[in-house]
N, C-alpha and C positions, 0 to 999 in steps of 0.2 A: 463771747459777744453774741452768738446766735441764740443763746438761751434767753436773752432779753425779748426776743420775738416770739417765744413759745406761747405766752398768754394771748397774744394777738392771733396767732394761728389757731389756737383752741377756740377763741371767741368766734372767728370766722367759720370754723368747722361746725360749731354748735348752731350758729345762725343758719348755715346752709341746711343742716339736718332739720331744724325747726321749720324751714320753708319747704323742704323737699318731701319729708315724711308724710305730712297731711295730704299733699297732692298725690303721692303714690298710693296711700291708703284709699283715697277717694276713687282713684282709677281702678284699684283692685276690688274693693268692697262694693262700690256703687253700682247701681243697676245700669245695664246697657240695653236700652230699648229705643233705638232711633226710629223715627218715622218721617214721613214727608214734611209734616209741619215743623218738627224740631230742626230739620236740616235745611229748611228754606231760609233764604236771606231776608232779614227784616231790619228796619231802622225806625226807632221811635214808635213802635207798635203798628206801623203802617206796612202794608205789602209793598214790595218794590214794583213800581208800575212804569217807571221811565228810566232814562239814563241817570246815572249817579251824579253826573255833572250839571244837572238842571239847576236853575236858579230858584232859591227859596224866596218866599214872600217876605217883604221887609218887616212884617208884623212879628215874625219870629224873633228878629233882632231887637225890635222895640220892647217886646215882653222881657227878653233877657236883660236889656239895659235897665228897664224899670225895676226888675227884680234886684239887680245889683245895687241900684241906688237906694232902694228901701231897705235892703239888707245892711248896707253900710250905715244907714240912718239908725237902725237898731243897734248896730255895733258901737256907734258913738253915744247912744243914750244910756247904756249901762254904766260906763265909767263916769259919765256926767252925773247920773243919779247917785252913785256912791260918793262922789266928791262934792255934792251940792252944798253941804254944810260949810266946807272950807273955801269954796270959791265965791259964795255969797251972791249978791244982786247982779254983779257983772256977769257971772257964769249963767245966771238965769236969763238975763237979757241976750247974751250971746247965743244960747240955745234957742231962745224964742225967735231970734233972727234966722238962725239956721233952719229951724222947722218951718218958719214962714216962707223962706225961699223954696223949700221942698214942696210945700203945699201949693205955692203958685205954679211950680213946674208940673205938679200932678194935675191941677185944674187945667193948665194949658194942654197937656196930653189928653185929658178927658174931652175937652172941647174940640180938639183936632180929630178925635175919633180913633186914637191909637189903641184904646182899650176895647173897641168894638170888634167882634169876631163874627164873620159871616158863615 
């Protein structure tokens, strides 16, 4: 009965080796030249200048949400473009409505100044 589990154990062992061997090789072969700049804490390329629990500007979140919205728009455009021949005029009008709503939202964000950075 236990011989049925042998391939699974071999698979797990090979997976662990594939994950551990490159890390170990990097630690052994890689250069070790730490300095003050490499060991200093940083986040998003900025120096740590205040408490880590400080409030972020809401524009960070707006940019992230806008990125997700337009990324999803592109994700919907690819399958639509591939299937455009089979879905016909209805598919074209549905995508035009979808893109129209997104453009209206983009214009609203633009007019509100969400895309302006000081």
